[in-house]
N, C-alpha and C positions, 0 to 999 in steps of 0.2 A: 537672322531669325526675326529681327524686328521688321525687316522689309517683307518677309514672308507673311507675318501677321497683317501687315498693311495691305498686302495683295489680297489676302482672304477677305478682309473687310470691304475692300473695293469691289470684290466680286459679289459679296453678299448684299450690298446696298440695293442694286437694281432688283434683286430677287424679292427683298422686303417691300420695295416700292410697288412691284407688280402685284404682290399679295394684298397690299393695302388698297390699291386701286381696284382689284378684283372684289374685295370685301365691300368697299364703298359703292361700287357699281352694282353689286348684288343687292345692297340695301335700298338703293334708289330704284332699282328695277322692281323690287317687291313692294314699294310704297303704294298705298291704295290711291287710285285716281278719283275716287268718289268724294263728293262734298260732305261736309260734316252733317248735313241734313239727309244723307243717304246711307243705305245699308250696302255693304260691299259683299257681293256674291262671290262664292269660291271660283266661279267661272270667269271672274274679272268684270262682270256687269255691275251696274249700280241701280238700286231701286229706292224709292222714298222710304224713310224710316217708318212711316205710317203703314207701309205694306208688310212689315215684318210680322209674321204670325197672325195675319188677318184671315187665314183659311184659304187663301188663293196663292198659288205659286207664281211669283213674278220673276224669280231667277230661273234661267233655263235648267239649272242643275238642282232646283228645289231647295237650295240652302237657306232661303228666307222662311222656310217652314220646317225647321228641325223638330224631331220628336220631343214632346214635352215642353215646347216653347210657350212663352207668355209675353203679353204686351206690358205686363206690370213691372215696376221697379226699373224703368228705363227713362232716359232723358231724350226729349224730342226737340229737334231744330227744324227750321224750314225757311223757304224763301218768302220775301215780302209779297203780300197780297194773294198768295196761293192758299186755297182752302184745303185742309187735310181732314180726314175722318178717322175716328178711332172707336173701337168697341171693346168693352170688357165683357167676355161671354158669361152668360148665366151658367150655374152648375149644370152639368149634363143631365142629371136626373130630372131637372125641372122642365126639360123639353120632351120628355117621354110620357107614357101613360102612367097612371097611378101604380105604384109598386105593390108587391105583395107584402103583407106585414112581416117585417123581419123579426127573428127571434131576439136580436139585440139591435138597438138603434144604430144606424149607419151614419157616420158623419160625412156631410157633403163638403164642408169647408174646414180645413185645418186637420192636423193629425189627431188631436184630442180636444176635449172641451176647454183646455187651457191654452190652445193654440188657435186663436181666431185668424181669419183670413184678412190680409191687409195688402192692398194694391196701390202703389204710389206711381203717379204719372207726373213727371216733371217737364215743364216746357220752358225753354230758355231762348231769349232773343239776344244775339251777339253783335247787333249793330249792322249798319250799311244794308247790304242786300238781304240780310237775315233779320231785319227789323229791330225795334227798340222796346215795344210793348206787345202783349199777347191778348188776343181776343179768343175767348172760349165760349162756344154755343152749346148748350145742353139740349140736343135735338130729341133725345129719348131718355127719360129719367123715371125709374121706378125702383126705389131703394127704401126698404123698411117702411115704417108707418109713422105718421105724425098724429100724435094724440093731443088734441086741444086742451083737454082737462089736465094733462101732465105738463103743459107748457108753463104753468105757474107753480109746478111742484118743485120742491127742493131735493127731490130724489136724485142721487148721483147717476142712476142708470137711465134717466129720462131728461137729459139736459135739453132745454128748449123744446120739449115736446116730442123729440125723436126717440122712438123705442127700437132698440137693437141696431140694425144696419143703418148706415148713414155715410155721408162723405164730409170731408173737411177741405177747405181751400185756404192755403197759406202762401204768403210771399216771404221767402227766407230773409230778404233785406228789410222787412218791416217787423215790428214787434208782433209776437205771436198773439193772435186774436181769439183763437178757439172758436167754438160755435159749430153747429151741425146742420146739414141739409139732408132732408129725407122726404119720403112721400112720393107723389107722382107729379110729373111736370112735362110739358111739351110746348113747342112753339118757340117764340123769341125770348128765351131765357139766356141772356148773354152776360159774361163776366169780362171786364176789361181790367188788365193789371195796372197797378201804379208803378211797378218796377219791371225789370227785365226777366224775372223768373217767377213762375207760379208752380206750386206743388198741389195737385189734387189727389187726395188719399181716400180710397174706398175702404171702409171698415165693415166687416161682416162677421158676426159671431159664428162660432162653430155650430152648425144647425143640424138637427136630426132630420132624417129623410121624411119628406111629406110636407114640410112647412112651405116650401116654395111653389107648390102646385097651385095654391090660391093666391100667391104673391110672388110671381117670378121676377127675379132681378133683371133689370134692363138698364144698361148704361151706355149710351152712344153720344159722342160729342164730335163737334167740328172745331178745329183750332186754326188760327191764322196769326201771322206776325205782321205788325204794322209799324210804319215809321212814325216817330213822334211828331214831326212837322206836318204830317198828313192827318193827324187826329185833331182836326180843327174844332170839333164839337166840344172837346175837353179843353184844349190848350189855346184855341183861337188861331188866327192866320198870321204867320210870319211876324212882321214888325208890330202887329197889334195883338200880341199874345196876351191872354187873359191873366190878370193878377189874381191868384187863388189863395193868397195869404201865405204865411210862413209856417211850415210844419213845426209842431211842438215836439221837442225831443222826448223820446221814450213814450210817445203816445201812439195810439193806433191810427188816429185820423184827425186829431184836434189841430186847429190852426189859429194864428194870431194875424189880424189885419192891421196894417199901418198906412197912414196917408190916404185914406179913402175920400177925403175932401178934395184932394188934388187929382185923384185918378179913380177910375171905375174899378171897384172890387167885385169879384165874382165868388159867391158862396156855392160850393158844389158838395154833394154827398160823395163819400169815398167810392171809387170805382165808377163814377159817373162817366158815361151815361148807361152803365151796366147795372147789374144786380147789387143791391146794398149788402155788404158783408154781414154775416151773422154775429151775434154776441158783441156788438160794438156800439158804444155811445160816443158821439163826437161833440166837442165843445169849441165854439167859435167866439 
């Protein structure tokens, strides 16, 4: 009886091994060949993450343009020195002619007045061929209004002069800075990160139909991943790297400089040579 059970076990082992090999082989075969900076099409192809939901089918099976898709609330990666483009579309009604007056106001953004629209775009550099810091260029920017008179107001709804729609830019590895960006902008408005991750958040209040016809939302950016050693304007070249002071813990951008009699110290604004962050005071 014992030998019979041993014989059964001996016969079962190869079967189990074959099943295990088949399962492992199946999982390896189904693993995506795409890079972390690419979207995996259902047909096996790979396209840039920036092509997902951009209104143009790049996958042969159109899986990069699924119904109801959005570029919002996603994390984007990329290759060093390659420039990617991204656009958050304006509400559909703002592209059409003036609507007929509705019996009841129709909300363009959000399901109700208590549900504002929020779009988070996260950019992460993971080192080596995928860069160390991020460059974001705001190529087309028309979000909300900037009210100069409200800039000095203590009103909670008009922080820094921005009324209603605005964006915020934060780096999760730094202390939260707050501050709003709004109004119109074009040209060389560039933000360079201090760390490897940047989160750009578009905030838009639930808006009744008609407001966007005089002020259509436009938000187009270009983003790029850079290697730290090649960011010579900020850090200097190789062995002659700039001494930019020591970061003060729990501060947004304050620094302490030591030994400046013996070496050359460089005082830089945060995110130099890019846009100065909002709502920030630095102490040196």
